[in-house]
NUKOLTI-649863 format. One record per residue: residue in one letter; x, y, z of N, C-alpha, C, CB in turn; residue number from 0. Coordinates in steps of 0.02 Angstrom, whole numbers. Atoms other than C-alpha are relative to their C-alpha. Glycine has a CB too. Example, Ala and Ser with C-alpha at 12.3 -4.5 7.8 and 13.67 -1.06 7.14 Angstrom:
BEGIN
{node "a",{45,-59,0},{615,-225,390},{45,60,0},{-50,1,62},0}
{node "s",{-42,-59,-3},{684,-53,357},{-39,55,37},{20,23,-71},1}
***
This chain:
BEGIN
{node "x",{40,-69,-17},{1,-1,9},{49,60,-10},{-30,1,83},0}
{node "x",{-49,-62,-13},{72,175,-35},{-44,56,32},{36,29,-74},1}
{node "x",{27,-46,-13},{26,339,27},{-79,14,-21},{40,36,-19},2}
{node "x",{53,-14,39},{-119,376,-83},{-55,-26,23},{8,-18,-59},3}
{node "x",{41,58,-7},{-194,212,-64},{-20,3,77},{40,-69,-23},4}
{node "x",{18,-19,-52},{-184,253,123},{-55,39,11},{41,21,21},5}
{node "x",{51,-62,-5},{-277,411,110},{-60,-22,-17},{14,61,-44},6}
{node "x",{68,13,29},{-408,348,5},{-34,-41,46},{1,-33,-69},7}
{node "x",{29,31,-33},{-448,205,109},{-31,32,51},{31,-42,13},8}
{node "x",{22,-30,-69},{-455,311,278},{-51,56,-27},{69,34,51},9}
{node "x",{56,-49,10},{-566,446,174},{-60,-53,-19},{17,63,-64},10}
{node "x",{66,51,-11},{-682,308,131},{-32,-30,49},{4,-47,-25},11}
{node "x",{35,26,-65},{-714,227,290},{-11,66,66},{56,-70,31},12}
{node "x",{22,-71,-49},{-729,418,367},{-39,24,-47},{63,62,27},13}
{node "x",{47,-46,40},{-863,498,248},{9,56,31},{-74,-17,-3},14}
{node "x",{8,-70,-28},{-877,638,378},{80,53,-2},{-27,-15,88},15}
{node "x",{-49,-57,28},{-703,696,329},{26,17,-58},{46,-1,24},16}
{node "x",{-28,-25,58},{-639,786,193},{57,-29,-26},{11,60,7},17}
{node "x",{-47,28,32},{-510,711,65},{57,48,40},{-9,0,-84},18}
{node "x",{-60,-40,-17},{-389,854,111},{23,-5,63},{-8,65,-10},19}
{node "x",{-25,-6,-60},{-405,853,287},{48,-88,19},{-76,22,53},20}
{node "x",{-48,66,-15},{-354,653,289},{67,9,-21},{-25,-66,-37},21}
{node "x",{-74,-18,39},{-214,702,175},{52,34,40},{-9,51,-63},22}
{node "x",{-28,-45,-59},{-157,832,312},{20,-56,69},{-69,65,26},23}
{node "x",{-17,49,-70},{-179,699,451},{51,-38,-4},{-52,-50,21},24}
{node "x",{-47,43,23},{-74,576,360},{65,18,-25},{-27,-31,-41},25}
{node "x",{-75,-16,0},{63,675,321},{34,36,73},{11,54,-63},26}
{node "x",{-20,-27,-74},{74,759,498},{18,-53,41},{-57,39,38},27}
{node "x",{-20,56,-42},{86,582,569},{63,-21,-14},{-44,-55,-5},28}
{node "x",{-69,30,28},{226,540,449},{50,43,16},{5,-12,-77},29}
{node "x",{-44,-49,-19},{307,704,474},{24,-1,82},{-35,65,-20},30}
{node "x",{-31,0,-66},{305,678,660},{50,-66,11},{-60,3,55},31}
{node "x",{-35,57,14},{366,509,646},{96,9,-32},{-54,-35,-59},32}
{node "x",{-71,-27,38},{511,573,530},{38,43,51},{-15,52,-72},33}
{node "x",{-44,-31,-28},{561,708,647},{20,-38,85},{-29,77,-4},34}
{node "x",{-28,30,-74},{560,607,827},{63,-61,-39},{-84,-52,62},35}
{node "x",{-64,52,16},{682,473,721},{68,48,4},{-7,-41,-88},36}
{node "x",{-56,-51,10},{789,636,673},{32,27,60},{-24,57,-38},37}
{node "x",{-12,-25,-69},{791,682,839},{33,-45,38},{-59,18,35},38}
{node "x",{-36,54,-33},{865,518,898},{-69,-39,49},{73,37,51},39}
{node "x",{45,18,-46},{696,480,991},{-28,-79,-46},{-62,72,15},40}
{node "x",{31,61,28},{601,308,962},{-69,10,15},{28,-68,29},41}
{node "x",{68,10,8},{425,285,917},{-39,-52,-8},{-14,27,-37},42}
{node "x",{46,76,-15},{304,157,979},{-58,16,-31},{-18,-26,86},43}
{node "x",{71,-14,33},{141,132,885},{-26,-73,39},{-4,4,-104},44}
{node "x",{34,51,-22},{53,8,1011},{-49,-62,-40},{-33,34,39},45}
{node "x",{32,47,46},{-4,-164,929},{38,5,-62},{-75,15,-12},46}
{node "x",{-40,2,71},{106,-110,775},{60,-6,7},{-5,54,-43},47}
{node "x",{-71,12,-5},{264,-90,812},{53,66,21},{18,-28,-71},48}
{node "x",{-60,-67,-34},{433,39,862},{45,6,-56},{55,-22,81},49}
{node "x",{-68,-35,61},{528,142,742},{50,33,42},{-28,70,-65},50}
{node "x",{-55,-27,-48},{701,182,803},{52,4,-42},{19,-43,63},51}
{node "x",{-52,-16,50},{867,242,733},{59,-60,36},{24,96,-1},52}
{node "x",{-67,40,-1},{1030,122,721},{53,36,-28},{-4,-65,-37},53}
{node "x",{-61,-45,40},{1206,191,694},{35,-77,-40},{73,55,73},54}
{node "x",{-52,39,28},{1301,95,575},{62,-2,2},{-2,0,-43},55}
{node "x",{-51,-33,-25},{1474,103,626},{59,10,-95},{36,-60,82},56}
{node "x",{-54,2,72},{1620,162,476},{21,-75,-17},{82,48,14},57}
{node "x",{-41,60,19},{1686,22,385},{36,1,-83},{-54,-66,8},58}
{node "x",{-42,3,72},{1795,-29,228},{-61,-52,-45},{99,-44,10},59}
{node "x",{33,33,45},{1673,-88,83},{37,-21,-64},{-53,36,-14},60}
{node "x",{-28,-2,62},{1709,-141,-85},{-41,15,-63},{28,-57,-7},61}
{node "x",{30,-25,49},{1658,-76,-250},{-21,-73,-40},{48,55,-37},62}
{node "x",{18,79,32},{1571,-226,-340},{28,2,-72},{-93,-22,-4},63}
{node "x",{-23,26,67},{1616,-183,-507},{65,0,-23},{-28,31,-46},64}
{node "x",{-78,-10,8},{1797,-141,-484},{39,-47,59},{21,89,11},65}
{node "x",{-10,34,-54},{1818,-236,-325},{47,48,59},{32,-68,-26},66}
{node "x",{-46,-29,-38},{1928,-84,-256},{-37,25,68},{35,57,-41},67}
{node "x",{22,-2,-49},{1921,-47,-75},{-28,67,22},{40,-26,34},68}
{node "x",{28,-61,3},{1799,104,-21},{-4,23,71},{-64,-2,-35},69}
{node "x",{7,-16,-51},{1793,194,137},{-78,20,18},{48,43,6},70}
{node "x",{83,-28,-9},{1599,212,202},{-4,17,67},{-66,-59,-16},71}
{node "x",{9,-41,-68},{1557,327,338},{-50,-24,47},{-20,70,-13},72}
{node "x",{43,8,-43},{1471,304,490},{-79,23,-13},{29,29,50},73}
{node "x",{49,-40,3},{1290,329,478},{-56,-23,25},{-10,18,-53},74}
{node "x",{48,14,-42},{1116,328,566},{-47,-51,-60},{-36,77,36},75}
{node "x",{66,56,38},{972,198,482},{-56,-6,39},{20,-83,-10},76}
{node "x",{43,11,-38},{802,184,519},{-31,-74,29},{-37,33,-28},77}
{node "x",{-1,68,-29},{754,20,611},{-79,-14,16},{51,-4,71},78}
{node "x",{76,1,-26},{567,-58,637},{0,-60,33},{-60,3,-56},79}
{node "x",{20,67,-15},{521,-201,743},{-70,5,12},{36,-33,57},80}
{node "x",{69,16,-2},{343,-263,733},{-21,-11,77},{-13,-64,-47},81}
{node "x",{27,20,-82},{239,-276,900},{-35,-64,-2},{-59,58,36},82}
{node "x",{22,67,-19},{165,-438,953},{-67,-17,-41},{-13,-3,80},83}
{node "x",{65,9,23},{-19,-402,883},{11,1,-69},{-51,50,25},84}
{node "x",{-8,5,71},{44,-376,714},{45,-54,-35},{22,62,-19},85}
{node "x",{-38,67,11},{168,-520,721},{-49,-45,-8},{48,-23,57},86}
{node "x",{43,64,2},{36,-640,766},{-44,7,-50},{-38,-16,62},87}
{node "x",{43,-10,61},{-92,-575,631},{39,-21,-57},{-25,73,-11},88}
{node "x",{-35,24,42},{47,-603,510},{2,-81,-3},{58,29,11},89}
{node "x",{5,76,-4},{62,-776,568},{-48,-34,3},{23,-23,41},90}
{node "x",{59,28,-8},{-105,-807,571},{-34,-29,74},{6,-49,-45},91}
{node "x",{9,9,-67},{-122,-817,764},{-53,58,28},{72,2,34},92}
{node "x",{59,-54,-26},{-284,-729,819},{-23,-14,72},{-70,-6,-48},93}
{node "x",{5,13,-80},{-333,-699,996},{-79,18,10},{59,58,54},94}
***
């Protein structure tokens, strides 16, 4: 599902909301998650999962085309860990 499909589905399930309001709500949620991660904070959505930031250490990589060694700088990457409810649902375990 892409963002526009999510917006469409929410708008269909909530006919009392205007589409532009749903777009603004979805954009605000994603922006807040992004901003929190940029500040190094963890974002937990109960039953769904948790977003966090992990650091990858600097390392020496290889250029796959030439085989030449390349220095890869340290970087922060987003990480998502599924919540128990989501994991159970994906595995067909209903409570």
